[in-house]
N, C-alpha and C positions, 0 to 999 in steps of 0.2 A: 396571262391573264388569269389572277385566281377568280376563283365561284364564291357569292355568298351566298352560301346557305341563310336561309333566316325561316321559320315553318307561315309567320306573318311578321306585321311592321312595328310587331309589339312583344309584348312581353310583363307578364307580373312577376317582377323581379324581387328576390328573397336575399338580403344582408346576411350570410353567413354571421353567427354569433350574440346575433339578433334575438327578441323573442318573438314564437311561428310568429303571432301576432300582431307583427312588422313587419306586414307586405308595404312595399313602394310599385306605385306603378311609371316603369320607364318608356318612352318611347324612343326606339330606336334611333339614332342619326349618324346619317353617309358623311358627317361632316366633322372631318381629323381635326377641326380649328373654331370650335364652337362658340370660344370667348371673344373670338375675333369679329363677328359679325353678328349685327342687329337679330332680334329673334327671327321664327321663319318664318315663312309666309303663310296667309294661310290657305285651310287644305280643302279640297272638295269635299261636301258631303257625298256619300256617295247613293244614296235613296234618292238622291233632284234629280239625276242623271238615266235617264230609258236604259232598261236591258238590254234593245237593241244596239243603241249607242255603246255600252259597255263592251260588248261581244267582239263588233266593230276594231275598241279601241285594243282589244288583245293582241287578237286575230294577225292585225297591223301592226304591231308589234314583233308579235313573230314573223313574219315575211321578213323585215327591216332588217332582228336581229339575222337574220339569216343570211341577208347580205355582204351588212358593212359590221357586227360586233365586233368577231374577233377573227377577219379574213387573213394578218398580218401573219399567223399562226399556221397557214400555209405553206407557209415559207419552201418547206425542202420540196412540196410537188413546183412551184414559181421557181425555184432555183436551177432546175435546168435548164426552162424556159432565159433564163438572163445569161447562162452561161451559152446558149445555142447563139444568144443575140450579139454575143463579144461585150459586154461589158463587164469596162474593168481586164477586159483583154489588153491595154494598152501598154498593163503593167509587169506583163510577160516581158521574157525575153526573146528574141526570135527565134532561138530553138523551143522555147518551149510554145510560143504562139501555131507552131506548127501540127499542135494536139488539139482539134476542134472540140472535141466531146471534153477534154482534161482541164482542171483547172491547177496553173501552177502557183506557190507560195502566195505572190503578193497575190492577185485575183482573188482568191481563197479568202485570205483574210480579209479583203475590202468587203467582200459581199455576208462574208460572215456577221461584219462588223454594220451591213442595216440593216440585218436581224435582228442585233441582242441590240443595237441603239432604241428600235423600236421593242424590244420587251422591255427593255428599260422602262424606256417613258409610258406602257402602260403601265403600269406601277406603278410609278412616281406619282401620276398622273391622279390617283385616287386622291391623295390631297387637297388641290385646284376642285376638282368632283365632285366630292360630298363639297363643297363651303358654297359650290356655286349652286347646287342643287336644291340644298335647305333655304340657301337665301335666294332663288328667286323663280322655282319651282322647275317642275320636268320640260316644257313648253324651253323655256330657254336653253334648258343643257343641250335636250334636243336639235334644238337650229347651232348651235352651236357646235354641237358634233356631224351636222349636213355640210358645211362652212369646212369642219377641218376635211369632211372627205374630199372636200372639194379639191382643194386647194393643193393636196396629195395628189391627188387626177391628174387636174394640170401638171404640178410637177414631170408626172411620168408621162404624159403626151410627148413634151418640149422638151423633156430629156437627148435624147439624143443630136437636137439641134442647138444647144445653150450652152455658153464657154464653159461650163460652172457643174460638178459633181451633184447632180439631181437627182439621183435615185436615192441616195439616204434621206436628207428633206422629204423628197416625196415617200417615202415607205414610213419614215416617223410621223408625220400628219394621217396617216394611214390609220397607222397604232392608234394616236391622237384621240381618235374621231370614232372610236371603234367602243370605247370604254364612256363617254358623255353618251352615245345612242344606247347599251347594254344596260349600266346601274338607273339612269334615270326611269327605266323601264320596271324596275324592282316596285314602285310603289305600286303598279294594276295588280297585282296579287289580291288587292284590297278591294278589287271591281267586284269579286266574288267570293267572297269571307270563306264561305263551306271549302270552296276549290281552292284556294292562296298558293295551297304544296305544288298541286297539280301546273299553276298558271305557271308557279317559281320554276319548274320541272320543264315545262314547254320551253321556256324562255331559257332556261340552260343548255336546254337541246339544242337553242336555234343558235347560241353562238357558238356550241364543242361544233355546231356542222357549216357554223359559214368557214372554217375553214377549209369546207371540199370547194369553193370557190373557183379558189388557183387549181385545184386537183381539174377539174372539169374544164379548166383554159387550157391548162396542159395538153387534155387530150383533144381540143378545137386545137389548137398550135402547132399539133402532132398533125391530124386530120386534113388539117390545109396547108402542110410540106412551108412550113413557116410564115404562113402570110400574114396570117390576123397576128401583129404584133403588139408585143407590148402598148403600143401607144393607141390602136385598133381599140384594141381591149379599154383601155382606160376611158377614150372616145368614150364606149357605148354607155362603160362604167358609172355617168354621171349622168345619168339617169335614177338609181339610188337617194342621193343626195336631193338630186329636185325633188323627191318623190317624199322622202322622209321629212324638209323641208314644207309640203302642201299635205301633208298628213296634219306637221305642227299646229300650225296655224288655225284650219279645218276642223281637223275629226279628234286629235287627242286633248286630252286637261291640261289647261296649263297653270292648275294647283295640285299637288301630290292628291290622293284620294285619300280623304281619312280613315281609320283605322276604327271598327267599333269599339272597342275601349276608347278611341278618343270620342264618340258620338256619344256615350253611353254619359263621360267625363265633362263633357258640353253639356249637358242639359242638367247633370249632377250641381254645376258651376253654378250656371242660371238660377234655378234655384234656391243655392245655398247665397247666391247675391241680396233674389229677394228677401228670402227670410232676415238675411246679415241687416237688409237695408230698416227693419224693422224692428230690431235686434232687442230696443229699449221699452218695443210692446207689455205693458206689465197683464192685462186682457188675455186670461189660457182662453179664452174660446177663439181670440184673433189668431194666437201662437198654435192650438192645434186646426186654426183653419190653416195659417201658411207652410203647418208639414206636412196635410193634406195633398196639398196645392205640389208638392215637392215633391209626393210620394204618385200625385199623377203624371207629373210632369215623365218620369222615369218612365211609368209604364206606359206612357204613351209612346217613348223612343224607342224603347226595347219591339214594342209593338212592329213597331214601321221596320226594323229590324228584321224579324223572324221570318220573310222573307229567305232575305240575306244569308241567315243562321241555319235556317231549319229546326226542329222539332228540338228541343233541350240542346243546341249547338252551342251554344254560349258556355253550360257546363259541362259539358262533353271532352270542349276543346281546351277547359281548363283543369281537366283530367288527364285530360293525355297529355298535357305540358305539367304536370305535376309530376306522373309517373315517369318524361323524361328527366326529367332533373335529377329523382334517388336513382334511379339508373345506371346517370353519370358516374354518381359518384366525388365531382368535381366539382358540383355546381355550388356559386357562390364562392369559391377559394375568397377573392379578392371585389366580393360587390363590395358598393361602398367606402372604396380605397377610391383615395385622385388617382388621379390617370401617371402622373412623377411616380409616386408611391409605386402602383402596380408595373412602371417598366423601371422602377432598381429592382422588385422579387427577377429571384430564379428563372418562372413562371411566364414571365415575359424574356430574359437572357435565351434564354433554354430553346421558345420557340422559335426565337426570332435567328439562332442561330442555326437550325433545323431547319429553319424554310429560306436561309440561304444558300444550304450547302444543295439542299434538293431542288430549286428554282434554279440554278445555277446550271447543275448534271444536265436535269428536265431540257432548257436553252439550249445546251449545250450541244445534248444528242436530239434534238432535231433539228439543230445546224448544220451539224457532219456526219448524221447517216451514210451519204455514199460517199466521202470520201474516207471513213471508220471501216467498213465492210468490203468494200474494195480491197484495201490492205491485210482484213482480214483472211476475204477469201481468198484473193489473188485473183480476181478474176472479176472483171467491169462491166458487164453484160449479168453475174449473178448479182451485183452489188446494184444497178438498177431495178432487178427484179425487187429485191428487197426493198430499194423506197416504190417504188410503186405498188407494192403491199401496202407500206408505212401510211403513204397517203391517201389510199381507201381507210383505212382503221383506225386511223385518227378520228375522223370525227365521226363514224361509228361507233367506236368504244367509248369516247362520251357517250352517245342517244343511251346504248345498253345500258351502260351504268347505274345511269342516274334511278332508276327506284332501287336498283343493292343498295346507294350510297347512303338513302333512310331508309330502310332498314337496318343498317349496320350502324348507323352513326343516332338513333333513335331507340333502339333494343341491345346495345353494350354501352358499356363502360368507356369513359372515356384513358382509361388505363389499357383497354382492351384494343380500343380503336388506334392508336401510337406507335403499341406491340405491334399490331397488322402492318402497320405502313411502314415498320424497321424492317420487318421480316419479309414483304413482299421490296422493300427496294433494293434488299441486300441478294434478294434471291436475282433481282432484276442488274445487278452487278456482277453478278457472278455471272450468269450466263453473256453479258455482254463485254466478255471475256474472252469465251468461247470462240474457236475459227471454225465455227460447222452451219452450215446453212439452215439445219432444222434447230439451233442454238435462238441463232438470227429469230427467226419465225415467232419463238417460242416470248422471247425476248419486246418485239414488237407487243405482244399479245398482251400481255402484263404489264406493259409500258402505257398502253391504248386504255388500259382499266384503269390504270393506277395512278394518273395526270390525273383524272375529276375528283375522284375521291381525294387522291390526297389535297388539293388548293380547298375543297368543302371543307376537310375535315378543322383546315387549319381554321378558317371562320367561323368554323364550330366552335372551338376550341376555346377560343378569344370570346364567344359571346356568351362561354358555358365559367369561365374562368372568369374574365374583365369586368363581365356586365353590359349593359347596352347601354349605360349610361353614358361611358367611356368608348364604346366600341368604336365612331369615329374615328376616333386620336391614337388609340393602343392597337388594334389592330393597322388603319392607316400604314402608321409608322412601321410595321412588320412589314411589306408590303414594299411599303418606299423604302425604305433602306437594304432588302431583299434584293429591288430591282437594284439600284444602283451599284454593288454590289457585284450585278451579272457585269458587266462590264470583264470582269475579272476571265471571262469568257478569249479574251480574245488574248491572256496571256496563255491560256489551257494551248489554243490554236498554234500559238507561237512555240510554244513547249517541244508540242504533236511533232511539228516539222522540222525544230532545227536541234533540240534535245535528242529526240527519239527517235529524227529520219522518217515523219507518217506513221509508226508504230500512235497507235490510240489504247494498248493494252494497256501501256504505265500508268496512262494518265485516268481511265477510268478506275486501275486497281486503287489510285488517288483518291480519287471520288468516292466510291466501295466505303477504301477507309472511314475516311470522316464522315460518311452518313452513319456507318457504322458505331463510331465512335462516338458521335452528338444523340445519335436517335434514342443511342442505346442510357446515356445520363438522362433524355427527359424522360422514359420511361420510368426507368428509375429513382427520380425523384418524382413521380406523377404518382408513383405506386405507394411509396412511403407515406408523401401528405396525402393519398385519398385513403389508407389506413386509418391515419391518425384523425381526421374527420368521420370513419364508421366508432371510429374506439369513444369519441366526444357525441357522437347522436346516442352508441347505446347509451352509456354514460348517464347519460340528461334522462331519457327515457326511463331507466331504471330509477332516479333521483324523483322523477316524474311523479312513480307508482309508492314509492317509497311516504305511507302513512305522516304526517308530522309529530314529532313527539310530544307528551302531554305534558304540564305544564306540571298540576301536581295531581293528587291521587284523586281527584274529584272531579278536575276539568281536563276535557282533553281536545278542545280547541282553546289553542288563547286567542284573545279579540283584535283582528285588524286595527292599528291605530295608523296607521297612512291613508286611511278614506274619513271624513267626517261623519259621522251617523246621521 
């Protein structure tokens, strides 16, 4: 699943090409089909909720995200247990069934299809989740997530007893429940605006760490000599969705918290309505009184928000955001354009192609790491050792990389970020074809740090280039298309087994070349456009500094006839 990185749930959006004074306040929506649903539900004013309750909400959200948000991405740790339990073993021939710890071709394909289906569903789910979250609020979204997790657990509990394949739908429902839980928690960053970045980092860290659930289960399974079966695991795991259901009903907010900007805007709007209601009043004293009332109301709201923002909090935050926009080099490239215009642009097509190739490559590696290194290293025990290291490194890498991701994205240009992504992806590709143990470890270390950076950079790119007004539609479509095309993993598996006799190197080379070519095209295009934007901006500054020409020898300033005197 992709990681959505936003410093807060709102932004001041400047449309490129417009006047610097033309600033429009946009609230980011996770609804990719915003025009299909009624206006969003009313939001919860954060200043009306006690501090203790808000702390409890953030803490509880981190806990249930840790156990539910992205557990399906711990598949590499869970797969060996499924193999030992004989899942899909009936698809193997009699000769193949004699190798207990090895998977046959048909079994490998079906097991990997289970993960592929879950990975696709996780990304495609961004479309309906955004709509439900914006229309019904985080509580309903969280309850739906708990129901989906319950259904997935029940499928796993009875999978060995039912006459149909219950493993694929079981993993599918677990995958669908995670995004409902995780995305509906984003709005909690507004509980403490001064620490919104920290809260989002904690939630993201919980998501990355949730893949360790299956790692600890595999260790428990091994320690119990196989007696703690998947059925027993998911019987105990039912505690998680029940816990989520209870806290959604009794603790978590029914409506998304309002951002600071929304609270101020609401105060101004109500004051404007009061003034508009008496717009025909000719009494200057009365008009002055209404204006004073509007000012007092705004200052009252700001004074209530002061404990949340801290001293000069709002001004400092706006200065930081302005600096990030200037450093980016592409901020506002397509702001103000319709979603259809944005989707037709090379900005969208190139980032979508890059996301499709990278997401396929990332998920393919997660699903096939053990058979890949078993072939390249020529040793099953070494491959198992590499797989075990990966199971531990995957959640740790996501947590360790969180602070560095923010530093890179906030302090470097988008061109640099994309170049860095392509360079690291190419390095991972090269390491992935070297048949050495040191290369395997180096590949994993780079991979587990690169994965969260990549997903976060894509959402950061979408926010900077396309803007918050169309973020849900455009970003949701990018992730949805990338998710759907992840089914090509099954074709890559078949190619590896049938055409290349189990050798993963040719497939990895194909993916490496695809990533490098598509990534290079994206970097070159963004670089050229950012240079055009810089030249346009410097030209506008020079024009602003040039004094207007004198109309004659006596008058140095022409009268402004555009406004009445």
